[in-house]
C-alpha angles and dihedrals in degrees: 000000000000117000092243096031092147089069094055095053123100117274128189111240093184116134093231127045130191106218125207105204108201102194099024096164095056126087096270092044093053095048089048089056088053090053089051091048089055095047104033087151090063106032141032130185104241098169129025121185135183137177103217108333097101094157094061091038091057090048092051094047091049092053101039101030103215123190091236139021129187124202106189093198101084092200089067095049097099093048091056095039091053094048096047103036094090088060093051091238112155115237124200129176138200137052092279090057088068091061093043093051090048088057095052125108094229099097142045106208132026116218096205103207103141106131120246132339093339089078095064102080097046091048091051089051091050089051092051088050087052097241121153113250127219096196117213093148106086093176089069088070096034092059101038111001095147092057097040093051096043089051092049093051093046090051095042090242121159115222110198113187122232101189103104093234094052092040087056092052092045090054093046090055095055107118093011100093096130100037122098120245115224093187143326120229116211112203120219125192092215092238126239096313101053110154094012122129132215095269086064097039094053086073099044116128132199094263091055095050094050092059100096109185096216116014135059102220139150122276098260095050089043092058092044090051091053092053092040088239088120088062091050092052089048090055090056092045089051089055093061099033095053100026094240135159112241094248090062093064121086135178127210128178113238108175097194094059093214098120102056098192140322141222121215114201126207091262089062093252115141126209120196132187113213139183142122116300100266120135090204090076098058088040091054092043092054095046094048094041125171090025129062115223130191127256142167097245116142113268130225114250115210091197092060099049117093099194150343114217137190139193141160119271116257099238094168089065098030095048095169088077090052090051090049091051089051090053090046093057096039094046121174112097094331095097087049089053092045093051092046094051091046093053090053096047096047088053089051094049092046088055092048091245096126139018127259097256092042089071092069093045092055095046090052092049090050093050089052094046107046115079115258120238119192100200108017125189118229088260089052090051089056093046091050091050093052094047092049092048091051094048095047092044091056090054090048091046093233 
């Protein structure tokens, strides 16, 4: 795989793109629809999918008039069908319908915004159908990055990251195809508990962890950001996206979230991508790639910024990042196990079944328990995911 293989993949340069938004009722999906509203001459929403939020899915479909909607929760199918039948919008339901929708020739680019492991199968189907991918689901690469990226290269599919950090790296690498990367530097805000110690964190509740200081995000990613697990998952994602050795990926805490990430080249030069913390910008960049298009988003004003600061992450306190770094270096199915356990404990924490610090303890026990596989097949990834979920769920008492 070439170092900057993302740039050698096929990219659509058409002036108009039909976007399949897989996960349209989540934070990324809703913001993507805002971008489509502002650029109706360039984008349309061809597919909208949701897991259970049928009310919002219906509202979105009535406004954007896609060709197809998928409601995964089959108990909500009739509500959606009845509401959208007058418009002639096709309605499907069930997990398998996501994969079927991803295979259809009614859209040009998938915005992969389904949260967690559930996004993997539809993304693989879209790659097999040779659709461009705007990737907002980092877990897809955390779980099976080797398979996803090799399939993308084989099919000539471009994967453009939507995460602000990976979008920043992607943008910094433009025009640098033949230049060697010394390291990439992923920035982290530090979350709502920056500087706090375990004696404080032991009393953290759900509502505290959801209060991110800079970004407006969904619940799961907000919790992950507060534990620094999100940054660990991003390190693993970056390994696959940019074909990097683990020792070339660094994290630095940057509380202002103005520099979204950086690339240092072998001559010591550093490129940084900057801007206000607004997810609509990387969403728009990914959807419009390889072009940049105008917008009315707020601009960063250097004359009004007092300082930009940086510090190392506290991995002794925020041990989720330490566990993710272990998984990054060991590889195999360990990142898959880490991710599965994390999804379970975040759910448990959100339901007040376990404490904040217990999340890390359960993830570590799961990583120790589930058998390690150095070179897993796709089927073995799914088996490892299921085993890890079952083990972690038993510890959470789900």
